[in-house]
DRENTOR-140417 format. One record per atom (N, C-alpha, C, O): residue number from 0; residue in three letters; atom name; x, y, z. Coordinates in nm, 4 decimals. Example, Ala and Ser with C-alpha at 12.3 -4.5 7.8 and 13.67 -1.06 7.14 Angstrom:
BEGIN
  num  residuo  atomo         u         v         w
    0      Ala      N    1.3190   -0.5690    0.7800
    0      Ala     CA    1.2300   -0.4500    0.7800
    0      Ala      C    1.3200   -0.3300    0.7800
    0      Ala      O    1.4236   -0.3319    0.8465
    1      Ser      N    1.2850   -0.2250    0.7080
    1      Ser     CA    1.3670   -0.1060    0.7140
    1      Ser      C    1.2900    0.0030    0.7870
    1      Ser      O    1.3409    0.1138    0.8039
END
This chain:
BEGIN
  num  residuo  atomo         u         v         w
    0      Unk      N   -7.3440   -7.1562    6.2126
    0      Unk     CA   -7.2064   -7.2020    6.1410
    0      Unk      C   -7.2548   -7.0837    5.9949
    0      Unk      O   -7.3616   -7.0550    5.9409
    1      Unk      N   -7.1247   -7.0465    5.9773
    1      Unk     CA   -7.1343   -6.9749    5.8457
    1      Unk      C   -6.9934   -6.9848    5.7801
    1      Unk      O   -6.8912   -7.0096    5.8441
    2      Unk      N   -6.9989   -6.9611    5.6359
    2      Unk     CA   -6.8979   -6.9730    5.5735
    2      Unk      C   -6.7895   -6.8799    5.5807
    2      Unk      O   -6.8251   -6.7657    5.5518
    3      Unk      N   -6.6605   -6.8931    5.6120
    3      Unk     CA   -6.5496   -6.8312    5.6430
    3      Unk      C   -6.4505   -6.8025    5.5323
    3      Unk      O   -6.3876   -6.6968    5.5336
    4      Unk      N   -6.4334   -6.8957    5.4327
    4      Unk     CA   -6.3443   -6.9309    5.3596
    4      Unk      C   -6.3810   -7.0166    5.2237
    4      Unk      O   -6.4083   -7.1347    5.2448
    5      Unk      N   -6.3843   -6.9790    5.1089
    5      Unk     CA   -6.3912   -7.0826    4.9952
    5      Unk      C   -6.3028   -7.1003    4.9216
    5      Unk      O   -6.1924   -7.0652    4.9632
    6      Unk      N   -6.3085   -7.1451    4.8191
    6      Unk     CA   -6.1891   -7.1400    4.7151
    6      Unk      C   -6.2159   -7.1605    4.5603
    6      Unk      O   -6.3150   -7.2148    4.5115
    7      Unk      N   -6.1199   -7.1122    4.5004
    7      Unk     CA   -6.1209   -7.1570    4.3574
    7      Unk      C   -6.0171   -7.1722    4.3175
    7      Unk      O   -5.9357   -7.0865    4.3519
    8      Unk      N   -5.9730   -7.2720    4.2379
    8      Unk     CA   -5.8650   -7.3452    4.2114
    8      Unk      C   -5.8098   -7.3057    4.0851
    8      Unk      O   -5.8692   -7.3210    3.9784
    9      Unk      N   -5.6888   -7.2517    4.0981
    9      Unk     CA   -5.6088   -7.1589    3.9861
    9      Unk      C   -5.4675   -7.2214    3.9415
    9      Unk      O   -5.3956   -7.2868    4.0170
   10      Unk      N   -5.4376   -7.1904    3.8019
   10      Unk     CA   -5.3385   -7.2561    3.7647
   10      Unk      C   -5.2175   -7.1590    3.8141
   10      Unk      O   -5.1087   -7.2160    3.8234
   11      Unk      N   -5.2203   -7.0360    3.8435
   11      Unk     CA   -5.0890   -6.9496    3.8790
   11      Unk      C   -5.1570   -6.8597    3.9779
   11      Unk      O   -5.2457   -6.7785    3.9514
   12      Unk      N   -5.1077   -6.8829    4.0873
   12      Unk     CA   -5.1575   -6.7785    4.2129
   12      Unk      C   -5.1319   -6.6167    4.1981
   12      Unk      O   -5.1963   -6.5304    4.2576
   13      Unk      N   -5.0141   -6.5923    4.0977
   13      Unk     CA   -4.9692   -6.4514    4.0820
   13      Unk      C   -5.0882   -6.4081    3.9830
   13      Unk      O   -5.1738   -6.3266    4.0177
   14      Unk      N   -5.0863   -6.4660    3.8643
   14      Unk     CA   -5.1693   -6.4058    3.7806
   14      Unk      C   -5.3111   -6.4167    3.8312
   14      Unk      O   -5.3980   -6.3379    3.7940
   15      Unk      N   -5.3384   -6.5355    3.9340
   15      Unk     CA   -5.4972   -6.5141    3.9673
   15      Unk      C   -5.5118   -6.3971    4.0668
   15      Unk      O   -5.6116   -6.3257    4.0765
   16      Unk      N   -5.3925   -6.3867    4.1435
   16      Unk     CA   -5.4083   -6.2260    4.2003
   16      Unk      C   -5.4444   -6.1166    4.1597
   16      Unk      O   -5.5238   -6.0412    4.2160
   17      Unk      N   -5.3656   -6.0925    4.0170
   17      Unk     CA   -5.3630   -5.9605    3.9486
   17      Unk      C   -5.5173   -5.9797    3.8917
   17      Unk      O   -5.6019   -5.8958    3.9226
   18      Unk      N   -5.5462   -6.0751    3.8207
   18      Unk     CA   -5.6987   -6.0675    3.7471
   18      Unk      C   -5.7964   -6.0425    3.8660
   18      Unk      O   -5.8602   -5.9373    3.8603
   19      Unk      N   -5.8208   -6.1396    3.9926
   19      Unk     CA   -5.8998   -6.1096    4.1115
   19      Unk      C   -5.9083   -5.9618    4.1611
   19      Unk      O   -6.0112   -5.9007    4.1898
   20      Unk      N   -5.7868   -5.9192    4.1653
   20      Unk     CA   -5.7632   -5.7569    4.2299
   20      Unk      C   -5.7891   -5.6448    4.1281
   20      Unk      O   -5.8823   -5.5652    4.1401
   21      Unk      N   -5.6981   -5.6437    4.0245
   21      Unk     CA   -5.6947   -5.5548    3.9300
   21      Unk      C   -5.7962   -5.5726    3.8281
   21      Unk      O   -5.8196   -5.4709    3.7628
   22      Unk      N   -5.8630   -5.6779    3.7979
   22      Unk     CA   -5.9748   -5.6700    3.6863
   22      Unk      C   -6.1143   -5.6822    3.7932
   22      Unk      O   -6.1940   -5.5889    3.8028
   23      Unk      N   -6.1283   -5.8003    3.8637
   23      Unk     CA   -6.2591   -5.7866    3.9216
   23      Unk      C   -6.2785   -5.7144    4.0339
   23      Unk      O   -6.3919   -5.7013    4.0798
   24      Unk      N   -6.1852   -5.6663    4.0837
   24      Unk     CA   -6.2019   -5.5664    4.1812
   24      Unk      C   -6.1759   -5.5916    4.3336
   24      Unk      O   -6.1766   -5.5043    4.4204
   25      Unk      N   -6.1543   -5.7172    4.3507
   25      Unk     CA   -6.1549   -5.8213    4.5010
   25      Unk      C   -6.0149   -5.7318    4.5301
   25      Unk      O   -5.9406   -5.6802    4.4467
   26      Unk      N   -6.0053   -5.7311    4.6655
   26      Unk     CA   -5.8657   -5.6797    4.7637
   26      Unk      C   -5.7714   -5.7978    4.8378
   26      Unk      O   -5.8238   -5.8871    4.9044
   27      Unk      N   -5.6816   -5.7915    4.8256
   27      Unk     CA   -5.5674   -5.9176    4.9049
   27      Unk      C   -5.6221   -5.8912    5.0337
   27      Unk      O   -5.6475   -5.7781    5.0751
   28      Unk      N   -5.6411   -6.0056    5.1012
   28      Unk     CA   -5.6958   -6.0056    5.2110
   28      Unk      C   -5.5357   -6.1044    5.3178
   28      Unk      O   -5.4664   -6.0497    5.4036
   29      Unk      N   -5.5292   -6.1781    5.2939
   29      Unk     CA   -5.4181   -6.2457    5.3535
   29      Unk      C   -5.2918   -6.3468    5.2536
   29      Unk      O   -5.3112   -6.4146    5.1527
   30      Unk      N   -5.1966   -6.3278    5.3112
   30      Unk     CA   -5.0972   -6.4019    5.2042
   30      Unk      C   -4.9893   -6.4417    5.3016
   30      Unk      O   -4.9140   -6.3597    5.3540
   31      Unk      N   -4.9851   -6.5823    5.3252
   31      Unk     CA   -4.8751   -6.6590    5.4101
   31      Unk      C   -4.8054   -6.7616    5.3344
   31      Unk      O   -4.8718   -6.8551    5.2896
   32      Unk      N   -4.6732   -6.7558    5.3133
   32      Unk     CA   -4.5962   -6.8665    5.2254
   32      Unk      C   -4.6200   -6.9924    5.2832
   32      Unk      O   -4.6219   -7.0100    5.4050
   33      Unk      N   -4.6400   -7.0886    5.1918
   33      Unk     CA   -4.6545   -7.2475    5.2478
   33      Unk      C   -4.5799   -7.3274    5.1454
   33      Unk      O   -4.6322   -7.4045    5.0650
   34      Unk      N   -4.4286   -7.2962    5.1587
   34      Unk     CA   -4.3276   -7.3716    5.0858
   34      Unk      C   -4.3611   -7.3274    4.9176
   34      Unk      O   -4.3837   -7.2074    4.9017
   35      Unk      N   -4.3654   -7.4084    4.8027
   35      Unk     CA   -4.3903   -7.3577    4.6655
   35      Unk      C   -4.5171   -7.2665    4.6791
   35      Unk      O   -4.5082   -7.1645    4.6107
   36      Unk      N   -4.6343   -7.2789    4.7520
   36      Unk     CA   -4.7724   -7.2088    4.7702
   36      Unk      C   -4.7972   -7.1154    4.8344
   36      Unk      O   -4.6999   -7.0851    4.9035
   37      Unk      N   -4.8844   -7.0482    4.8489
   37      Unk     CA   -4.9370   -6.9667    4.9519
   37      Unk      C   -5.0684   -6.9689    4.9919
   37      Unk      O   -5.1584   -6.9919    4.9112
   38      Unk      N   -5.0899   -6.9461    5.1151
   38      Unk     CA   -5.2507   -6.9354    5.1632
   38      Unk      C   -5.2968   -6.7629    5.0860
   38      Unk      O   -5.3049   -6.6673    5.1632
   39      Unk      N   -5.3099   -6.7523    5.0101
   39      Unk     CA   -5.3362   -6.6490    4.9358
   39      Unk      C   -5.5009   -6.5786    4.9248
   39      Unk      O   -5.5551   -6.6079    4.8182
   40      Unk      N   -5.5757   -6.5024    5.0068
   40      Unk     CA   -5.6945   -6.4850    4.9841
   40      Unk      C   -5.7243   -6.3343    4.9305
   40      Unk      O   -5.6444   -6.2408    4.9259
   41      Unk      N   -5.8633   -6.3360    4.8905
   41      Unk     CA   -5.9214   -6.2213    4.8449
   41      Unk      C   -6.0332   -6.2094    4.9185
   41      Unk      O   -6.0840   -6.3022    4.9814
   42      Unk      N   -6.0927   -6.0478    4.9109
   42      Unk     CA   -6.2118   -6.0468    4.9584
   42      Unk      C   -6.2755   -5.9083    4.8604
   42      Unk      O   -6.2139   -5.8356    4.7825
   43      Unk      N   -6.4525   -5.9065    4.9082
   43      Unk     CA   -6.4954   -5.8035    4.8309
   43      Unk      C   -6.4404   -5.6513    4.8934
   43      Unk      O   -6.3836   -5.6411    5.0021
   44      Unk      N   -6.4615   -5.5686    4.8273
   44      Unk     CA   -6.3988   -5.4356    4.9107
   44      Unk      C   -6.5070   -5.4052    4.9730
   44      Unk      O   -6.4841   -5.3693    5.0885
   45      Unk      N   -6.6763   -5.4045    4.9277
   45      Unk     CA   -6.7763   -5.3768    4.9988
   45      Unk      C   -6.7736   -5.4278    5.1638
   45      Unk      O   -6.8123   -5.3671    5.2637
   46      Unk      N   -6.7162   -5.5547    5.1516
   46      Unk     CA   -6.7166   -5.6312    5.2913
   46      Unk      C   -6.5868   -5.6968    5.3030
   46      Unk      O   -6.5674   -5.8153    5.2759
   47      Unk      N   -6.4942   -5.6099    5.3467
   47      Unk     CA   -6.3445   -5.6629    5.3807
   47      Unk      C   -6.3509   -5.7749    5.4925
   47      Unk      O   -6.2744   -5.8712    5.4965
   48      Unk      N   -6.4439   -5.7513    5.5749
   48      Unk     CA   -6.4367   -5.8760    5.6723
   48      Unk      C   -6.5274   -5.9978    5.6769
   48      Unk      O   -6.5445   -6.0773    5.7694
   49      Unk      N   -6.5986   -5.9929    5.5171
   49      Unk     CA   -6.6658   -6.1060    5.4892
   49      Unk      C   -6.5796   -6.2301    5.4607
   49      Unk      O   -6.4675   -6.2593    5.5022
   50      Unk      N   -6.6616   -6.2933    5.3799
   50      Unk     CA   -6.5981   -6.4281    5.3360
   50      Unk      C   -6.4842   -6.3907    5.2056
   50      Unk      O   -6.4816   -6.3018    5.1205
   51      Unk      N   -6.3881   -6.5145    5.2404
   51      Unk     CA   -6.2578   -6.4827    5.2155
   51      Unk      C   -6.2627   -6.5922    5.0501
   51      Unk      O   -6.3437   -6.6841    5.0389
   52      Unk      N   -6.1671   -6.5583    4.9452
   52      Unk     CA   -6.1669   -6.6567    4.8676
   52      Unk      C   -6.0404   -6.6803    4.8382
   52      Unk      O   -5.9583   -6.5934    4.8089
   53      Unk      N   -6.0159   -6.8229    4.8462
   53      Unk     CA   -5.8722   -6.8741    4.8540
   53      Unk      C   -5.8375   -6.9009    4.7175
   53      Unk      O   -5.9145   -6.9663    4.6470
   54      Unk      N   -5.6879   -6.8398    4.6570
   54      Unk     CA   -5.6844   -6.8619    4.5455
   54      Unk      C   -5.5974   -6.9832    4.5350
   54      Unk      O   -5.4754   -6.9707    4.5240
   55      Unk      N   -5.6701   -7.1288    4.5386
   55      Unk     CA   -5.5681   -7.2173    4.5597
   55      Unk      C   -5.5072   -7.2887    4.4441
   55      Unk      O   -5.5711   -7.3122    4.3416
   56      Unk      N   -5.3930   -7.3201    4.4602
   56      Unk     CA   -5.3092   -7.4142    4.3419
   56      Unk      C   -5.3901   -7.5177    4.3065
   56      Unk      O   -5.4448   -7.5900    4.3898
   57      Unk      N   -5.4026   -7.5310    4.1771
   57      Unk     CA   -5.4866   -7.6572    4.1220
   57      Unk      C   -5.3716   -7.7605    4.0730
   57      Unk      O   -5.3713   -7.8053    3.9584
   58      Unk      N   -5.2797   -7.7921    4.1643
   58      Unk     CA   -5.1759   -7.9043    4.1340
   58      Unk      C   -5.2300   -8.0410    4.1569
   58      Unk      O   -5.1685   -8.1379    4.1124
   59      Unk      N   -5.3316   -8.0542    4.2177
   59      Unk     CA   -5.3585   -8.1938    4.2629
   59      Unk      C   -5.3900   -8.2506    4.1174
   59      Unk      O   -5.4148   -8.1731    4.0251
   60      Unk      N   -5.3880   -8.3960    4.0994
   60      Unk     CA   -5.3882   -8.4753    3.9751
   60      Unk      C   -5.5605   -8.4811    3.9441
   60      Unk      O   -5.6027   -8.4967    3.8295
   61      Unk      N   -5.6344   -8.4690    4.0411
   61      Unk     CA   -5.7814   -8.4788    3.9755
   61      Unk      C   -5.8267   -8.3354    3.9574
   61      Unk      O   -5.9368   -8.3293    3.9026
   62      Unk      N   -5.7788   -8.2311    3.9846
   62      Unk     CA   -5.8024   -8.0848    3.9647
   62      Unk      C   -5.7974   -8.0826    3.7952
   62      Unk      O   -5.9073   -8.0714    3.7410
   63      Unk      N   -5.7094   -8.0900    3.7301
   63      Unk     CA   -5.7044   -8.0696    3.5534
   63      Unk      C   -5.8228   -8.1320    3.5113
   63      Unk      O   -5.9075   -8.0570    3.4626
   64      Unk      N   -5.8466   -8.2425    3.5181
   64      Unk     CA   -5.9654   -8.3098    3.4346
   64      Unk      C   -6.0854   -8.2639    3.5106
   64      Unk      O   -6.1848   -8.2530    3.4388
   65      Unk      N   -6.1035   -8.2338    3.6378
   65      Unk     CA   -6.2412   -8.1764    3.6763
   65      Unk      C   -6.2447   -8.0328    3.6230
   65      Unk      O   -6.3548   -8.0008    3.5782
   66      Unk      N   -6.1647   -7.9542    3.6185
   66      Unk     CA   -6.1742   -7.8146    3.5548
   66      Unk      C   -6.1920   -7.8332    3.3823
   66      Unk      O   -6.2734   -7.7592    3.3270
   67      Unk      N   -6.1470   -7.8909    3.3342
   67      Unk     CA   -6.1282   -7.9098    3.1868
   67      Unk      C   -6.2781   -7.9559    3.1668
   67      Unk      O   -6.3422   -7.9052    3.0748
   68      Unk      N   -6.3320   -8.0429    3.2429
   68      Unk     CA   -6.4632   -8.0945    3.2148
   68      Unk      C   -6.5782   -7.9887    3.2477
   68      Unk      O   -6.6880   -7.9997    3.1930
   69      Unk      N   -6.5533   -7.8947    3.3305
   69      Unk     CA   -6.6326   -7.7884    3.3782
   69      Unk      C   -6.6364   -7.7073    3.2806
   69      Unk      O   -6.7485   -7.6721    3.2438
   70      Unk      N   -6.5070   -7.6487    3.2035
   70      Unk     CA   -6.4978   -7.5652    3.0981
   70      Unk      C   -6.5749   -7.6215    2.9739
   70      Unk      O   -6.6538   -7.5486    2.9138
   71      Unk      N   -6.5572   -7.7230    2.9434
   71      Unk     CA   -6.5668   -7.8259    2.8335
   71      Unk      C   -6.7406   -7.8024    2.8046
   71      Unk      O   -6.8023   -7.7746    2.7018
   72      Unk      N   -6.7839   -7.8271    2.9432
   72      Unk     CA   -6.9305   -7.8506    2.9468
   72      Unk      C   -7.0099   -7.6900    2.9487
   72      Unk      O   -7.1293   -7.6739    2.9231
   73      Unk      N   -6.9220   -7.5900    2.9817
   73      Unk     CA   -6.9960   -7.4608    3.0021
   73      Unk      C   -7.0161   -7.3942    3.1479
   73      Unk      O   -7.0456   -7.2768    3.1704
   74      Unk      N   -6.9919   -7.5026    3.2460
   74      Unk     CA   -7.0472   -7.4800    3.3777
   74      Unk      C   -6.9299   -7.3864    3.4507
   74      Unk      O   -6.8082   -7.4043    3.4466
   75      Unk      N   -7.0002   -7.2869    3.5149
   75      Unk     CA   -6.9010   -7.2160    3.6200
   75      Unk      C   -6.8636   -7.2976    3.7326
   75      Unk      O   -6.9383   -7.3778    3.7887
   76      Unk      N   -6.7125   -7.2662    3.7706
   76      Unk     CA   -6.6830   -7.2795    3.9031
   76      Unk      C   -6.7936   -7.2430    4.0003
   76      Unk      O   -6.8694   -7.3102    4.0702
   77      Unk      N   -6.7759   -7.1102    3.9800
   77      Unk     CA   -6.8481   -7.0294    4.0863
   77      Unk      C   -6.9422   -6.9254    4.0404
   77      Unk      O   -6.9823   -6.9142    3.9246
   78      Unk      N   -6.9858   -6.8233    4.1759
   78      Unk     CA   -7.0722   -6.7276    4.0986
   78      Unk      C   -7.0685   -6.5994    4.2108
   78      Unk      O   -7.1040   -6.6044    4.3286
   79      Unk      N   -7.0112   -6.4766    4.1318
   79      Unk     CA   -7.0337   -6.3617    4.2289
   79      Unk      C   -7.1197   -6.2911    4.2168
   79      Unk      O   -7.1539   -6.2818    4.0990
   80      Unk      N   -7.1859   -6.2222    4.2959
   80      Unk     CA   -7.3088   -6.1461    4.2858
   80      Unk      C   -7.2438   -5.9972    4.2668
   80      Unk      O   -7.1365   -5.9568    4.3117
   81      Unk      N   -7.3400   -5.9273    4.1872
   81      Unk     CA   -7.2980   -5.7934    4.1273
   81      Unk      C   -7.4404   -5.7293    4.1130
   81      Unk      O   -7.5417   -5.7772    4.0621
   82      Unk      N   -7.4136   -5.5723    4.1890
   82      Unk     CA   -7.5182   -5.5072    4.1740
   82      Unk      C   -7.6147   -5.4892    4.0356
   82      Unk      O   -7.7324   -5.5228    4.0223
   83      Unk      N   -7.5284   -5.4276    3.9415
   83      Unk     CA   -7.5957   -5.4021    3.8217
   83      Unk      C   -7.5029   -5.4483    3.7070
   83      Unk      O   -7.4007   -5.3899    3.6709
   84      Unk      N   -7.5646   -5.5853    3.6447
   84      Unk     CA   -7.4593   -5.6481    3.5859
   84      Unk      C   -7.4560   -5.6270    3.4450
   84      Unk      O   -7.3658   -5.6836    3.3832
   85      Unk      N   -7.5309   -5.5618    3.3876
   85      Unk     CA   -7.5208   -5.4789    3.2345
   85      Unk      C   -7.3446   -5.3709    3.2843
   85      Unk      O   -7.2292   -5.3867    3.2445
   86      Unk      N   -7.3861   -5.3008    3.3525
   86      Unk     CA   -7.2405   -5.1996    3.3714
   86      Unk      C   -7.1275   -5.3449    3.4214
   86      Unk      O   -7.0316   -5.3852    3.3556
   87      Unk      N   -7.1607   -5.3822    3.5109
   87      Unk     CA   -7.0188   -5.4798    3.5290
   87      Unk      C   -6.9706   -5.5499    3.3780
   87      Unk      O   -6.8589   -5.5484    3.3262
   88      Unk      N   -7.0738   -5.5997    3.3381
   88      Unk     CA   -7.0478   -5.6679    3.2106
   88      Unk      C   -6.9747   -5.5627    3.1203
   88      Unk      O   -6.8727   -5.6076    3.0680
   89      Unk      N   -7.0045   -5.4331    3.0908
   89      Unk     CA   -6.9387   -5.3638    3.0181
   89      Unk      C   -6.8069   -5.3383    3.0773
   89      Unk      O   -6.7018   -5.3467    3.0138
   90      Unk      N   -6.8153   -5.3098    3.1898
   90      Unk     CA   -6.6523   -5.2440    3.2505
   90      Unk      C   -6.5535   -5.3418    3.2236
   90      Unk      O   -6.4423   -5.2987    3.1931
   91      Unk      N   -6.5741   -5.4926    3.2296
   91      Unk     CA   -6.5222   -5.5858    3.2163
   91      Unk      C   -6.5039   -5.6129    3.0932
   91      Unk      O   -6.3947   -5.6680    3.0787
   92      Unk      N   -6.5689   -5.5977    2.9822
   92      Unk     CA   -6.5523   -5.5743    2.8429
   92      Unk      C   -6.4555   -5.4843    2.8002
   92      Unk      O   -6.3767   -5.5025    2.7074
   93      Unk      N   -6.4633   -5.3982    2.8630
   93      Unk     CA   -6.3769   -5.2699    2.8452
   93      Unk      C   -6.1966   -5.3109    2.8695
   93      Unk      O   -6.0998   -5.2698    2.8055
   94      Unk      N   -6.2026   -5.4068    2.9875
   94      Unk     CA   -6.0806   -5.4433    3.0750
   94      Unk      C   -6.0040   -5.5957    2.9595
   94      Unk      O   -5.9031   -5.6659    2.9654
   95      Unk      N   -6.1181   -5.5842    2.8706
   95      Unk     CA   -6.0648   -5.7374    2.7849
   95      Unk      C   -6.1005   -5.8600    2.8268
   95      Unk      O   -6.0533   -5.9638    2.7803
   96      Unk      N   -6.2050   -5.8525    2.9372
   96      Unk     CA   -6.2032   -5.9701    2.9841
   96      Unk      C   -6.3276   -6.0653    2.8887
   96      Unk      O   -6.4401   -6.0217    2.8646
   97      Unk      N   -6.2822   -6.1844    2.8496
   97      Unk     CA   -6.3625   -6.2998    2.7770
   97      Unk      C   -6.4987   -6.3699    2.8363
   97      Unk      O   -6.4932   -6.4553    2.9248
   98      Unk      N   -6.6202   -6.3246    2.7783
   98      Unk     CA   -6.7147   -6.3683    2.8194
   98      Unk      C   -6.7470   -6.5116    2.7248
   98      Unk      O   -6.7104   -6.5214    2.6076
   99      Unk      N   -6.8173   -6.6122    2.7940
   99      Unk     CA   -6.8604   -6.7342    2.7118
   99      Unk      C   -7.0324   -6.7167    2.6997
   99      Unk      O   -7.1185   -6.7593    2.6227
  100      Unk      N   -7.0304   -6.6291    2.8212
  100      Unk     CA   -7.2012   -6.6193    2.7923
  100      Unk      C   -7.2111   -6.4648    2.8522
  100      Unk      O   -7.1637   -6.4126    2.9531
  101      Unk      N   -7.2982   -6.4132    2.7390
  101      Unk     CA   -7.3626   -6.2764    2.7750
  101      Unk      C   -7.4416   -6.2888    2.8446
  101      Unk      O   -7.4803   -6.4004    2.8792
  102      Unk      N   -7.5056   -6.1484    2.9004
  102      Unk     CA   -7.5971   -6.1209    3.0090
  102      Unk      C   -7.7365   -6.2030    2.9332
  102      Unk      O   -7.7830   -6.1884    2.8201
  103      Unk      N   -7.7727   -6.2797    3.0292
  103      Unk     CA   -7.9120   -6.3569    3.0087
  103      Unk      C   -7.9648   -6.3493    3.1054
  103      Unk      O   -7.9122   -6.3712    3.2145
  104      Unk      N   -8.1278   -6.3033    3.0794
  104      Unk     CA   -8.2229   -6.2841    3.2095
  104      Unk      C   -8.3315   -6.3940    3.2113
  104      Unk      O   -8.4176   -6.4324    3.1322
  105      Unk      N   -8.2848   -6.4332    3.3535
  105      Unk     CA   -8.3708   -6.5594    3.3912
  105      Unk      C   -8.4630   -6.5392    3.4637
  105      Unk      O   -8.5168   -6.6356    3.5182
  106      Unk      N   -8.5093   -6.4081    3.4866
  106      Unk     CA   -8.6748   -6.3934    3.5138
  106      Unk      C   -8.6059   -6.3369    3.6657
  106      Unk      O   -8.5476   -6.2311    3.6422
  107      Unk      N   -8.5994   -6.3596    3.7538
  107      Unk     CA   -8.5698   -6.3153    3.8911
  107      Unk      C   -8.3645   -6.2676    3.8763
  107      Unk      O   -8.2941   -6.1914    3.9424
  108      Unk      N   -8.3431   -6.3347    3.7890
  108      Unk     CA   -8.1876   -6.3211    3.8049
  108      Unk      C   -8.1115   -6.2775    3.6730
  108      Unk      O   -8.1440   -6.3480    3.5774
  109      Unk      N   -8.0441   -6.2063    3.6515
  109      Unk     CA   -7.9571   -6.2076    3.5179
  109      Unk      C   -7.8212   -6.2248    3.5527
  109      Unk      O   -7.7496   -6.1748    3.6395
  110      Unk      N   -7.7972   -6.3382    3.4305
  110      Unk     CA   -7.6352   -6.4006    3.4842
  110      Unk      C   -7.5574   -6.3631    3.3185
  110      Unk      O   -7.6045   -6.3532    3.2052
  111      Unk      N   -7.4159   -6.3500    3.3764
  111      Unk     CA   -7.3135   -6.4020    3.2446
  111      Unk      C   -7.1915   -6.4472    3.2829
  111      Unk      O   -7.1393   -6.4361    3.3939
  112      Unk      N   -7.1577   -6.4883    3.2051
  112      Unk     CA   -7.0390   -6.5864    3.2535
  112      Unk      C   -6.8909   -6.5740    3.1703
  112      Unk      O   -6.8849   -6.5924    3.0487
  113      Unk      N   -6.7863   -6.5442    3.2439
  113      Unk     CA   -6.6456   -6.5099    3.2254
  113      Unk      C   -6.5504   -6.6109    3.2535
  113      Unk      O   -6.5517   -6.6943    3.3440
  114      Unk      N   -6.4410   -6.5858    3.1342
  114      Unk     CA   -6.3202   -6.6592    3.1820
  114      Unk      C   -6.2132   -6.5995    3.2670
  114      Unk      O   -6.1715   -6.4872    3.2387
  115      Unk      N   -6.1623   -6.6694    3.3751
  115      Unk     CA   -6.0909   -6.5817    3.4823
  115      Unk      C   -5.9650   -6.5921    3.4386
  115      Unk      O   -5.8831   -6.5423    3.5159
  116      Unk      N   -5.9105   -6.6518    3.3168
  116      Unk     CA   -5.7665   -6.6668    3.2340
  116      Unk      C   -5.6819   -6.7583    3.3716
  116      Unk      O   -5.5676   -6.7247    3.4027
  117      Unk      N   -5.7373   -6.8474    3.4283
  117      Unk     CA   -5.6866   -6.9176    3.5606
  117      Unk      C   -5.7294   -7.0872    3.5409
  117      Unk      O   -5.6849   -7.1854    3.6004
  118      Unk      N   -5.8259   -7.0782    3.4409
  118      Unk     CA   -5.8758   -7.2285    3.3880
  118      Unk      C   -6.0281   -7.2448    3.4587
  118      Unk      O   -6.0951   -7.3480    3.4536
  119      Unk      N   -6.0642   -7.1298    3.5203
  119      Unk     CA   -6.2575   -7.1484    3.5418
  119      Unk      C   -6.3294   -7.0285    3.4636
  119      Unk      O   -6.3047   -6.9161    3.4201
  120      Unk      N   -6.4260   -7.1148    3.4719
  120      Unk     CA   -6.5707   -7.0164    3.4031
  120      Unk      C   -6.6248   -6.9502    3.5894
  120      Unk      O   -6.6449   -7.0040    3.6982
  121      Unk      N   -6.6287   -6.8193    3.5385
  121      Unk     CA   -6.7119   -6.7807    3.6589
  121      Unk      C   -6.8078   -6.6927    3.6204
  121      Unk      O   -6.7837   -6.6099    3.5325
  122      Unk      N   -6.9550   -6.7021    3.6959
  122      Unk     CA   -7.0722   -6.6563    3.6728
  122      Unk      C   -7.0780   -6.5236    3.7554
  122      Unk      O   -7.0217   -6.5174    3.8647
  123      Unk      N   -7.1433   -6.4221    3.7050
  123      Unk     CA   -7.1715   -6.3374    3.7800
  123      Unk      C   -7.3226   -6.2954    3.7801
  123      Unk      O   -7.3953   -6.2820    3.6816
  124      Unk      N   -7.3503   -6.2796    3.8972
  124      Unk     CA   -7.5334   -6.2570    3.8957
  124      Unk      C   -7.5880   -6.1495    3.9573
  124      Unk      O   -7.5488   -6.1253    4.0714
  125      Unk      N   -7.6818   -6.0689    3.9003
  125      Unk     CA   -7.7480   -5.9933    3.9872
  125      Unk      C   -7.9061   -6.0425    3.9587
  125      Unk      O   -7.9680   -6.0764    3.8579
  126      Unk      N   -7.9379   -6.0285    4.0989
  126      Unk     CA   -8.0751   -6.0721    4.1747
  126      Unk      C   -8.1608   -5.9619    4.1445
  126      Unk      O   -8.1200   -5.8508    4.1785
  127      Unk      N   -8.2660   -5.9701    4.0902
  127      Unk     CA   -8.3561   -5.8568    4.0450
  127      Unk      C   -8.4742   -5.8201    4.1945
  127      Unk      O   -8.5604   -5.8982    4.2348
  128      Unk      N   -8.4478   -5.7002    4.2452
  128      Unk     CA   -8.5356   -5.6685    4.3301
  128      Unk      C   -8.7119   -5.7013    4.2946
  128      Unk      O   -8.7982   -5.6707    4.3770
END
């Protein structure tokens, strides 16, 4: 068994696609119309056949309170791996990304937390060798 698709709940699929591709650097993999929404996935440029991230509409009534509680408590919805956290942090700052946590060294891992502009906090993490 392996992970094929995972999702992040977004308030606007078009805005999310722009942020996740133009800012974070993912590439669009799949786009299938499904009525008002789309099956819209992105994947890593380094592993285009790897795990897909579904930019899933957050329209379900339970999602709003869930996302709000996570953001209010400073809890990231998910985490993405980066090779050089400090370089990625500086690159993203230069693109206007708002961070809620600056790089923090936890020993075997360095993390930072950003606002994805779609209602989520996202952690980026570098595992030290």
